[in-house]
N, C-alpha and C positions, 0 to 999 in steps of 0.2 A: 504494500500500500504506500502510495506516495502522496505527500501533501504539496500544495502549491502555495508556498509561503512568500509573501511580499513584505519585506521589512520596512519599505518606505511607504506602505499603505497607511491610510488614516485609521484603518481597522487594526486593533491590537492583535499581535501574533496569536495569543491564546484564543481569541475570538475566531480568528481565521481557522485554527485547528478545530475548534468546536463546531463551527459551521460546516466544515468539510466532512467531519465524521458523521454529522447528522445527514448530510446529503448522500454520502456513501451508503448509509443505512436505508434511507428512504428509497433510494434508487435500486436497492437490492444488491449492490456491490459488496456490502458487508451484511452478514446475516447473524442471527442470534447464535451466540457461542463462538463466533470468530474472535480471535485474539488480536489486539492492536499492538503495533510496535512498541517496544519499551521506551520509557521516558529518555533513558540514556541514549538509545540508538537514534531517536528522533532529534535530540539535542545535538548530537555529533553530526548527523547527516546534514542538518540545516544550519549548523553553527549558531544555535540559539541557546539561551539559558535553560538548563533543565527545569528550573522552577516555573518557567513559562509553560512548558509542556505539562508538567505536573498540575499546574493550575487548571489548564484546559481539561485534562482527564478527570481531576477531582470535581470540577463543576459539572461535567457530563455524568459523573457518578451520582451527584446530588440530584440531578434532573431525572435520574432513572434510566439514562441512555446506556450507561456502562455499569458493569459489576466488577468489583475487585475479587479476583480468585487467587487465593494463597498459593504461591509457587508457580503461578501461571502468568499473572499480570492482569491487565484490564481486558475484559471480555464484553462483547456486545450483549446487552440484556435482551431477554425474550419479550419483545413488544410487537404489537401489530402495526404494520405500515398501512397508510391509506393516502388517497389522493389529496386530502386536505393537508396532510403533512408536507407534501411536495409543494403545494400552493403557498403555504405559510413560509417555507424556506426560500422559495423563489421570489416572493413579493418584494422584499427589500431591494434586491438587485434590479427588479423591474421598475420600482419607483425611482431608483437612482438613475437608471437609463432614461426614464421619461422626463425627469428633471433636467438632465443634460440636453435632451432633445428640445425641451421648452426653452432653455437658456440660449440655445443656438438658433432659435427661431424656426425650427423644422416643423412642418405641418404633419398631421396625422399620417398621411400616406408616405411621406418621406421617412418618417421614423420607422414605420412598419417595414418599408423596403430595406432600410439599414439593418433592422433586426433579422430579417430573412437572410440578408447577405452575410451577417455574422454567423448565423446557424450553418449556412452552406460552407463558410470558411472553416468551420469546425467539423465539417463532414456530416452534419445533422440534416437529413432531408425529411420533409414531412411526407406522409402517405399521399397527400394531395399532389405533391411534386412528382411522386413516382408514377402517378396515373397518366 
């Protein structure tokens, strides 16, 4: 499992880790019982303070997303995923993108075209596009 950490982002690194773990779970890339990388390995890989990783994991544990297993580490808790979880996780990014579009003076259709272009850049095609 790899994190996409941006030290210069206005979002704190612990929050970036938390959000990404939640997205991996909601998308099914992480399932109940899967083990997360250790605090030490994440800190070394991304050259960040181990306390930052520990804070993210501890907060996810408090939220019930992760469970601490003695001798194993942090494990994904057994929880049900649903579409509402995906929507809740995606909404802050969508609001941020909408705000940027508004500040740039883009109209609705221009903003939607840019979003579709961004999805295509990432290789994400909709079922509608495939038809």
